[in-house]
C-alpha positions in Angstrom: 14.9 -61.8 72.6 11.4 -62.0 74.1 8.2 -63.6 73.1 6.1 -62.7 70.1 3.5 -61.2 72.4 6.1 -58.8 73.7 6.7 -57.5 70.2 3.0 -57.3 69.2 3.5 -53.6 68.2 5.4 -54.7 65.1 2.2 -56.1 63.5 0.2 -52.8 63.5 3.3 -50.9 62.5 3.7 -53.1 59.4 0.0 -52.7 58.8 0.2 -49.0 58.8 3.2 -49.0 56.4 1.3 -51.4 54.1 -1.8 -49.3 54.0 0.2 -46.1 53.4 1.9 -47.8 50.4 -1.5 -49.0 49.2 -2.9 -45.5 49.1 -0.2 -44.3 46.8 -0.5 -47.3 44.4 -3.4 -47.9 41.9 -6.4 -49.6 43.3 -7.6 -50.9 40.0 -6.0 -51.3 36.6 -6.9 -52.4 33.1 -4.3 -53.5 30.6 -5.3 -54.4 27.0 -4.7 -58.1 26.2 -3.8 -57.5 22.6 -1.2 -54.8 23.2 0.7 -53.6 26.2 0.6 -50.0 25.0 -2.9 -49.3 26.4 -3.8 -49.3 30.0 -5.8 -47.4 32.6 -4.9 -47.1 36.3 -7.3 -45.9 38.9 -6.4 -44.8 42.4 -8.7 -45.0 45.4 -8.5 -41.2 45.9 -9.6 -40.3 42.4 -6.5 -40.1 40.2 -6.9 -41.9 36.8 -4.0 -42.3 34.4 -4.7 -43.6 30.9 -1.8 -44.8 28.8 -2.3 -45.1 25.0 0.6 -45.8 22.6 3.2 -44.4 24.8 1.3 -41.2 25.7 -0.2 -40.8 29.1 -3.1 -38.6 30.2 -3.9 -37.8 33.8 -7.5 -37.3 34.9 -9.2 -36.6 38.2 -12.6 -38.4 38.4 -12.9 -38.8 34.7 -12.1 -35.1 34.0 -8.9 -33.7 32.5 -7.0 -31.9 35.2 -7.6 -28.5 33.5 -11.4 -29.2 33.3 -11.7 -30.5 36.8 -12.0 -27.1 38.5 -14.6 -26.0 36.0 -16.8 -29.1 36.4 -16.0 -30.1 40.0 -19.6 -29.7 41.1 -20.7 -32.4 38.6 -18.2 -34.8 40.1 -19.3 -34.6 43.7 -20.8 -38.1 43.4 -17.2 -39.2 42.7 -15.2 -36.9 44.9 -16.9 -37.2 48.3 -17.1 -41.0 48.8 -13.6 -41.6 47.3 -11.9 -38.9 49.5 -13.8 -40.0 52.6 -12.7 -43.6 52.1 -9.1 -42.6 51.3 -8.9 -40.1 54.1 -10.3 -42.5 56.7 -7.9 -45.3 55.6 -5.0 -42.8 55.8 -6.1 -41.9 59.4 -6.3 -45.6 60.2 -2.8 -46.3 58.9 -1.4 -43.3 60.8 -3.2 -44.6 64.0 -1.6 -48.0 63.5 1.9 -46.5 63.3 1.3 -44.0 66.2 -0.2 -46.6 68.6 2.5 -49.2 67.7 5.2 -46.6 68.7 3.3 -45.8 71.9 3.1 -49.5 72.8 6.8 -50.0 72.0 7.8 -47.2 74.3 5.4 -48.4 77.0 3.2 -45.3 76.9 0.0 -47.3 76.1 -1.3 -50.6 77.4 -1.5 -53.6 75.0 -5.2 -54.0 75.8 -6.2 -50.5 74.9 -4.0 -50.6 71.7 -5.5 -53.9 70.7 -9.0 -52.4 70.8 -7.9 -49.5 68.7 -6.1 -51.8 66.2 -9.2 -54.1 65.9 -11.5 -51.1 65.3 -9.3 -49.5 62.6 -8.6 -52.8 60.9 -12.4 -53.5 60.6 -13.0 -49.9 59.6 -10.4 -50.1 56.8 -11.9 -53.4 55.5 -15.4 -51.9 55.5 -14.3 -48.7 53.8 -12.5 -50.6 51.1 -15.5 -52.9 50.5 -17.6 -49.8 50.3 -15.2 -48.2 47.7 -15.2 -51.4 45.6 -19.0 -51.4 45.5 -19.2 -47.6 45.0 -16.6 -47.6 42.1 -18.9 -50.0 40.2 -21.7 -47.4 40.2 -19.4 -44.5 39.6 -17.3 -45.7 36.6 -19.6 -48.3 35.1 -22.2 -45.9 34.1 -25.1 -46.7 36.5 -25.6 -43.0 36.5 -25.3 -40.3 33.9 -25.0 -36.5 34.3 -27.3 -34.9 31.7 -27.6 -31.1 31.8 -26.3 -31.0 35.4 -28.9 -33.6 36.6 -28.0 -37.0 37.8 -30.1 -39.7 36.2 -30.0 -43.4 36.9 -29.4 -45.7 33.9 -31.2 -49.0 33.7 -28.5 -51.6 34.3 -30.2 -53.9 31.7 -29.6 -51.4 29.0 -25.9 -51.5 28.1 -24.5 -51.6 31.6 -20.9 -52.7 31.6 -19.5 -54.1 34.8 -16.4 -52.2 36.0 -14.9 -55.1 37.7 -15.4 -57.4 34.7 -12.6 -55.4 32.9 -10.5 -54.0 35.7 -8.3 -56.0 38.1 -7.7 -55.2 41.7 -4.5 -53.4 42.3 -2.3 -53.2 45.4 -4.2 -50.1 46.4 -7.1 -52.4 47.5 -5.1 -55.6 48.3 -2.6 -53.7 50.4 -5.4 -52.3 52.6 -6.8 -55.8 53.1 -3.3 -57.1 53.9 -2.7 -54.3 56.3 -5.9 -54.9 58.2 -5.2 -58.6 58.3 -1.7 -58.0 59.8 -3.2 -55.6 62.3 -5.7 -58.2 63.4 -2.9 -60.8 63.7 -1.2 -58.3 66.1 -4.5 -58.1 68.1 -4.5 -61.9 68.3 -0.9 -62.2 69.2 -1.3 -59.6 72.0 
């Protein structure tokens, strides 16, 4: 059967699968307390689905999908950080899976793999924390685009905290869980 340290590759493999699943699930959601017919789901990579009385509308970075191409330049503040975070987390999850397979087959040493797992686990945690902070500024209205110019809004004047209304979804929790599982694999190694 072997010891747990002989099967340390299972931890980063599971971490990679968890983070892949996290990227395809909503990272934040809001469901109205008074009725279950209204809800908003936000993905880390920019998809937003709003449900209202049984009808759903899909948006990309607060723009309807048909308007997004026309106004994509105004949404660069939203596109670039979100896609960089999502892309790097995707790369990290694929590296977890790839290195776990290499360790299982004996093509990579445990020590080298452990360093890679620790690096990408910490990177995924940092990117997710950055996204959590950044989404506050993007969706909560700390900035406004007026006539193509980005203007900062005074937070004391009507600023509404994004995270006061939205709950964390598995899109964020899964990345943290995946990183924790990968770090357990580093420790077990």
